[in-house]
Each structure stands twice: as C-alpha cells, then as structure tokens.
C-alpha positions in Angstrom: -111.1 99.5 151.5 -110.9 101.4 148.3 -111.8 98.2 146.3 -114.7 97.5 148.6 -116.2 101.0 148.0 -115.6 100.6 144.3 -117.5 97.3 144.2 -120.5 98.7 146.2 -120.9 101.7 143.9 -120.3 99.7 140.8 -123.1 97.2 141.7 -125.5 100.1 142.3 -124.7 101.7 139.0 -125.0 98.4 137.2 -128.5 97.7 138.4 -129.7 101.3 138.2 -127.6 102.1 135.1 -128.0 105.9 135.1 -125.1 107.2 133.1 -124.6 110.4 135.0 -124.5 108.4 138.3 -121.8 106.2 136.8 -119.7 109.3 136.2 -119.7 110.4 139.8 -118.9 106.9 141.0 -116.1 106.4 138.5 -114.3 109.6 139.2 -113.7 108.5 142.8 -112.3 105.2 141.6 -110.1 106.7 138.9 -108.7 109.4 141.3 -107.5 106.6 143.6 -106.2 104.5 140.7 -104.1 107.5 139.4 -102.1 107.4 142.5 -100.1 104.5 141.0 -96.8 105.5 139.4 -96.4 104.8 135.7 -93.0 103.3 136.5 -94.6 100.5 138.5 -95.3 97.3 136.6 -98.9 96.5 135.7 -100.1 93.7 137.9 -103.4 93.0 136.1 -103.6 93.9 132.3 -107.3 93.1 132.1 -108.3 95.3 135.0 -106.1 98.1 133.7 -108.1 98.0 130.4 -111.4 97.9 132.2 -110.3 100.9 134.2 -109.3 102.7 131.0 -112.7 102.1 129.3 -114.5 103.1 132.5 -112.5 106.4 132.5 -113.3 107.1 128.9 -117.0 106.4 129.6 -117.1 108.6 132.7 -115.2 111.5 130.9 -117.6 111.4 127.9 -120.8 111.2 130.0 -119.7 114.2 132.0 -120.3 116.2 128.9 -123.1 114.1 127.4 -125.0 111.7 129.8 -126.4 109.8 126.8 -123.0 109.2 125.1 -122.7 105.6 123.8 -119.6 103.4 124.5 -119.1 100.2 122.5 -115.8 98.3 122.9 -114.8 95.8 120.2 -113.6 92.3 121.0 -111.9 91.7 124.3 -114.9 89.8 125.7 -113.0 88.2 128.6 -113.2 91.7 130.3 -116.9 91.0 130.9 -116.0 88.5 133.7 -113.6 89.1 136.6 -111.9 85.7 136.1 -110.8 83.9 132.9 -114.1 82.1 132.4 -117.4 83.0 130.8 -119.1 81.7 133.9 -117.1 83.8 136.4 -118.6 86.7 138.4 -119.4 89.7 136.1 -117.2 92.9 136.1 -120.2 95.1 136.9 -118.3 98.4 136.8 -117.2 97.6 133.3 -120.6 96.5 132.1 -122.2 99.6 133.6 -119.7 101.8 131.7 -120.6 100.4 128.3 -123.7 100.2 126.1 -122.8 97.3 123.8 -120.1 95.1 122.3 -118.7 94.9 118.8 -117.5 91.4 118.0 -115.6 90.4 114.9 -115.6 86.9 113.3 -118.4 85.5 115.5 -119.7 83.3 112.8 -117.5 84.0 109.7 -114.0 85.3 109.3 -111.8 83.3 111.7 -109.1 82.2 110.9 -109.7 83.7 107.4 -112.3 85.8 105.6 -115.2 83.8 104.2 -114.5 80.8 106.4 -117.0 79.7 109.0 -115.6 80.3 112.5 -115.1 77.0 114.3 -118.1 76.1 116.5 -116.1 75.9 119.7 -114.7 79.4 119.1 -118.2 80.8 118.4 -119.7 79.1 121.4 -117.0 80.5 123.7 -117.7 84.0 122.5 -121.4 83.5 122.7 -121.2 82.7 126.4 -119.8 86.1 127.1 -122.0 87.9 124.7 -125.2 86.4 126.1 -124.3 87.3 129.7 -123.5 90.9 128.7 -126.7 91.1 126.6 -128.7 89.8 129.6 -127.2 92.7 131.6 -128.7 95.2 129.2 -126.0 95.7 126.6 -126.5 95.5 122.8 -124.4 93.2 120.6 -123.1 94.2 117.2 -121.5 91.4 115.1 -119.0 91.9 112.2 -118.6 88.8 110.1 -116.2 88.9 107.1 -118.0 87.2 104.3 -119.4 88.0 100.8 -120.8 84.8 99.5 -124.6 85.1 99.5 -125.2 81.9 101.5 -122.7 83.0 104.1 -124.1 86.5 104.4 -127.6 85.0 104.8 -126.5 82.6 107.4 -124.6 85.2 109.3 -127.7 87.5 109.5 -130.0 84.6 110.4 -127.8 83.5 113.3 -127.5 87.1 114.5 -131.2 87.5 114.4 -131.8 84.3 116.3 -129.5 85.7 119.1 -131.0 89.1 119.1 -127.8 90.6 117.9 -127.3 93.3 115.2 -125.2 91.9 112.3 -123.0 93.4 109.6 -121.6 91.1 106.8 -118.5 93.0 105.7 -117.4 92.0 102.2 -113.8 93.4 102.9 -111.8 93.5 106.1 -110.5 96.9 105.0 -114.0 98.2 105.9 -113.8 100.7 103.0 -117.0 99.9 101.1 -120.7 100.1 101.5 -122.2 96.7 100.6 -124.5 96.7 97.6 -128.1 95.4 97.8 -130.8 95.9 100.4 -130.0 96.6 104.0 -130.8 93.8 106.4 -133.8 94.7 108.6 -134.2 98.0 106.8 -136.6 100.5 108.3 -137.5 104.2 108.2 -137.4 104.7 112.0 -135.7 107.6 113.8 -133.1 105.9 115.9 -132.3 107.7 119.1 -130.9 104.9 121.3 -128.7 101.8 120.8 -131.3 99.2 121.4 -133.4 100.7 118.6 -130.8 99.9 116.0 -131.7 96.9 113.8 -128.7 97.1 111.4 -125.4 99.1 111.1 -122.7 100.1 108.7 -119.1 99.7 109.6 -117.2 102.1 107.3 -114.0 103.2 109.1 -111.7 103.5 106.1 -112.6 106.5 103.9 -109.9 106.0 101.3 -112.4 105.3 98.5 -114.1 108.7 99.1 -112.0 111.5 97.7 -113.8 114.2 99.8 -116.0 114.6 102.9 -118.9 115.4 100.6 -118.4 112.2 98.6 -118.5 110.2 101.9 -121.5 112.1 103.2 -123.5 111.6 100.0 -122.7 107.9 99.9 -123.8 107.3 103.5 -126.9 109.4 103.2 -128.0 107.3 100.2 -128.4 104.3 102.6 -130.9 103.4 105.3 -128.6 101.9 108.0 -129.7 102.6 111.6 -126.2 103.2 112.8 -122.9 104.2 111.2 -119.4 103.5 112.7 -116.9 105.8 111.0 -113.6 107.6 111.5 -113.2 111.1 112.9 -111.2 112.1 109.8 -112.0 112.1 106.1 -109.6 110.8 103.4 -108.1 114.3 103.0 -107.2 114.4 106.7 -109.9 116.9 107.7 -111.9 116.3 110.8 -115.7 116.0 110.3 -117.6 118.9 111.9 -120.7 118.8 114.0 -122.7 120.1 111.0 -121.4 117.3 108.8 -122.1 114.6 111.5 -125.7 115.9 111.7 -126.0 115.5 107.9 -124.7 111.9 108.3 -127.6 111.1 110.6 -130.1 111.4 107.8 -131.3 108.2 106.2 -132.4 108.2 102.6 -136.0 107.1 103.5 -136.5 110.0 106.0 -135.4 108.2 109.1 -132.4 109.0 111.2 -129.4 107.0 112.4 -126.9 107.1 115.2 -123.3 108.1 114.2 -120.6 106.5 116.2 -116.9 107.4 116.0 -114.1 104.8 115.8 -111.2 105.2 118.4 -108.3 102.8 118.9 -107.2 102.8 122.5 -104.8 99.8 122.6 -102.6 100.9 119.7 -101.1 104.3 118.6 -101.4 105.1 114.9 -98.6 107.1 113.2 -101.1 108.8 110.8 -103.0 110.5 113.7 -102.7 114.2 114.7 -101.1 113.3 118.0 -98.2 111.4 116.5 -94.8 113.2 116.9 -92.0 112.7 114.4 -89.5 112.5 117.2 -91.0 109.2 118.4 -89.3 107.5 115.5 -85.9 108.0 117.1 -86.9 108.3 120.8 -90.0 106.5 121.7 -92.1 107.4 124.8 -91.8 104.8 127.4 -95.4 103.7 126.8 -94.9 103.1 123.1 -94.3 99.5 122.1 -93.3 97.9 118.8 -95.2 98.1 115.6 -98.0 95.7 114.8 -96.7 93.7 111.8 -100.3 93.1 110.5 -101.3 96.7 110.4 -98.6 99.1 109.1 -98.4 102.3 111.1 -100.0 100.9 114.2 -98.0 100.5 117.4 -98.8 98.6 120.6 -99.0 100.9 123.7 -98.8 100.4 127.4 -102.3 101.6 127.7 -102.2 102.0 131.5 -99.7 104.8 131.3 -101.1 108.2 132.1 -99.4 109.9 129.2 -101.2 107.7 126.7 -104.5 108.1 128.5 -104.1 111.8 128.5 -103.8 111.8 124.7 -107.0 109.7 124.4 -109.3 111.3 127.0 -107.5 113.5 129.5 -106.6 116.8 127.9 -108.6 119.5 126.1 -107.0 118.4 122.8 -107.6 114.7 123.5 -109.0 112.4 120.9 -112.2 112.0 122.9 -112.8 115.7 123.3 -112.5 116.1 119.5 -115.1 113.4 119.1 -117.4 115.1 121.6 -117.0 118.5 119.9 -117.8 117.0 116.6 -121.2 115.9 118.0 -120.9 112.1 117.6 -123.5 110.0 119.4 -120.8 107.7 120.9 -117.5 106.0 120.5 -116.5 102.6 119.2 -113.3 101.4 121.0 -110.9 99.2 119.2 -107.9 97.2 120.4 -109.6 96.7 123.7 -108.1 93.2 123.6 -104.6 94.6 123.9 -104.3 93.0 127.3 -103.9 89.7 125.4 -100.6 90.9 123.9 -99.1 91.8 127.2 -100.3 88.6 128.9 -98.7 86.6 126.2 -95.5 88.7 126.2 
C-alpha cells in the first residue's frame, strides 16, 4: 500500500515538477522508509541510494524551493530495472535537476583515451531519457589534447549536453584559453547554463581570496566547487555571492560538491576514534583515493551527518548560500552489489 501511494505521488510530481510539492510528497515516503532498522540488511542498494538522494533533495528544497540537485554518475538509478529501456524511476528523476557524467567521450579507461563506443552508447541511452524528462546533462571528459577537447565539446553540443574538458583528473586547475560557448548572460536556472567549471580541489589556491579572484576572472556559467578552501575555512554566503560574478558582467550559478557514498577523513565530521573503532556504517578505505572510505549509505547515522541534523553537511551548504549541490559517489551501490 505504501509503495502504491509513493508511486502515485511520484508520478504526479514528475509531470508537474514543482519542487515544493516534491518535498511534501517525499516526506511521507521517507517517514515510512525510516521505520526500517539499521541492523536489517539492505535488500535493494539502488533503491536505497535513490531514497537517499530524494531525501537530500526534499530536505534542501524545504529551505529553498529552487535548490538544484545534480548527482554524478550512477546512471542506472534512472530506471527501475537494470536496463536503459526499463520503466523510469520517476520519484528519483523528479528529485534531481540534472546529471554529471564523467568519461562519456574521453577518459575511460584512462585519461586522454577515447571511451569505447559501446560504453558511451550505453550511458547515452540513460542520459537521453533523463534529458527528455527535463533534466540537464553535464559531461566531464578528461582530455587536454586540442583535437580531443574539440571533439568532446562538439559531441556534447550535438546532444544538447553541457561539456567540460578537464585537463587533470585532480580537478585543481582552471583551463587556459577561451571558455566554450562563452556568454555574458545572467544565469539563474540550470537549463540556461551553456558551460561550467569543475574545480573541486582548491589546493593550488593558498587562500580563499586567491580562489575567488581566479574564478571571478572567468566567464563560466556554472561553478562546481568545494565547501571549504585550501586553508580549511568554509566559504561564507558573502564569498559565494562574490563567486557568482563573471568577469564580463554576467552571473553564474555556484554549486557545492558533496560526497554521499564515501566518508572523507579530512572533513569536519570525521572523528579520530573511528580509526580504532569504526561506526557500523563505515566500510574500508578506497585504495584509489586516500582518505576516502566506503559507507553503508542507507544507515540513518550516516544520513544524519549528511542531511539530517542542524550541523549536517547539507545545512552548512544551505547556510553558505549555494545554488545547489553536486552529489558524488552516487554509484556506491555498484560496490555493494559486487561485494
């Protein structure tokens, strides 16, 4: 019965797509879902991640109905079964505004390499369906050779996607040269963005002001960045407002990066005691990214750190005045399915 009600409201919110209505619908769903005990095994890792993203969206939009939610990767969540042609997960699609997809055309299995056509085609089938449902698509290809960069942007343009050719996977640099599809528009919504800058590693900027000055010297329509500067200080609402200013007089959207499928031991929420006695939801370290740990993301204690408490990561993002959130490690369900 609960699932039937969930589907009815989800379909309505999908076609109407009012963000404040989605919040009302989702709260009822999440209240029922929270009845499940953390000690019970997760029976559907994909649905658990969908529910988590929906909860984040509903929580944020309770404070800001225009708050933007963009999950990165994890495209199989778009459909209810493991096929790009399966029925759409309408509640999930209604909760988000776009997708970030890495390596769509370049970067898989290695940077600068063209992604195999069958892999690109598989991802494109999901992305086109979500785009048809009203969501924007942002592509991050890892390439620096001019011919690869040009090809990446051309293929994104042909699909109606917004591309960013990242010269380094560390995402710690602003590319040199002109901005693709540069304009002096005032960007107030996600569909208006024609380009974006993905700059989530601030280590090359000694201070907040260095970072702000570098970004404000560009004309990107959207910035995806971290909540904290290289010196460990959180960006303030006043500083986020400064970052909205493009050099040519236009304005951009400023979106905050947030990892929800891994815990990071350099974040404010990390406790030293976890080194010796881990919480039950904390998994092993990710060998590819030092300091990152897989999490059982369906556990309430982890979700409270992300979006449940007054001191949650999401609340900090909202108080800092960001236009939205960019959710990473949404594809964590793959780790648990394989495990």
